[in-house]
N, C-alpha and C positions, 0 to 999 in steps of 0.2 A: 244929706236932714234926716227926711226920711223915712228912710227905711231906718238911721237910731232910733226913731219915735218909738219907729212898728214895731221894737227891738229892748223896746225900755218898757212897752206896755206892751208884751207879751212878759215879760220879766215879772212887770208888777199882779199881772193874772197868773201866776204862773205858780208866785208863792203862795198870797189869798189862794190857789183853796191846796197849798200844801197845808198851809197855818186851819184853813176847817180842817180839813181832814188829819191834821192831827189831834185837831180837840177830841177825837173815836176815837183815835189813838195814842194814848200819846206818849204810849215809850218807845212809838216808829221812826225810825229812819229815811231823812231823805231816800234812800236806796229800796226801801222797802214801795216810800208812795213814790218810788220808782216804778215800781217792780207791779202797785197797785191801777195807776194808771195803766201801763201797757199794755192788761193786766181785758183793761176795760174795753182799751180800739181793737186789741185781738178780737171780743166778741164784737162790741162793729161790724167788726170786715167779716165776723164767719155769717152775719144773718146778712149782713152788703146780699158778698157771696150766695144763698141758701136763696135770698128772691130775685139770684140774675140769674140764675141755672133756668132757665126759660125759656129766657134773651139767649142767654148762653151755648145753647143746646142747639140753635139757630147754627152758629159757626164750627164753620170741620175740626173735626179732631184736632188734629194735625195744628191748627191755628193759636188754639186754648190749652191750658194747663185746667189740669182737675184743679177740686177745691183744694184737695188731700195735698197734692207736688205746691198749690202754693204758698199753705200751711206751715207744710213739713219748711221750707222757705226765709220764716220767720222761725228768729231764736229763743230762747225758751229763756223766761226771766226769773232767776232765780239768788236775791240774798248771796251774796261770795265775802269771805274772810275778810277780802282784800279792798274790799268799800269795789268791790266790781258786780253791777249787778245783771249780766251778760252773760251768755253759756252762746 
């Protein structure tokens, strides 16, 4: 029961965020909203990696990927004609 309630709450909050985004992007689609949300998450990750760099520098290079490598693992988000959003 608890996982269902958590999922329902997450879905409700996500729908509220989408509707709020839609107010400032009236012709926007769910795919565009997904890309906007994804892009914001990527920016947060970039900031985190920049702040963590001094700590990560203490780890041997062979044990840690570079920031460029990590960012290269992430897909590019572009709305596709078929409705897909990830490249």
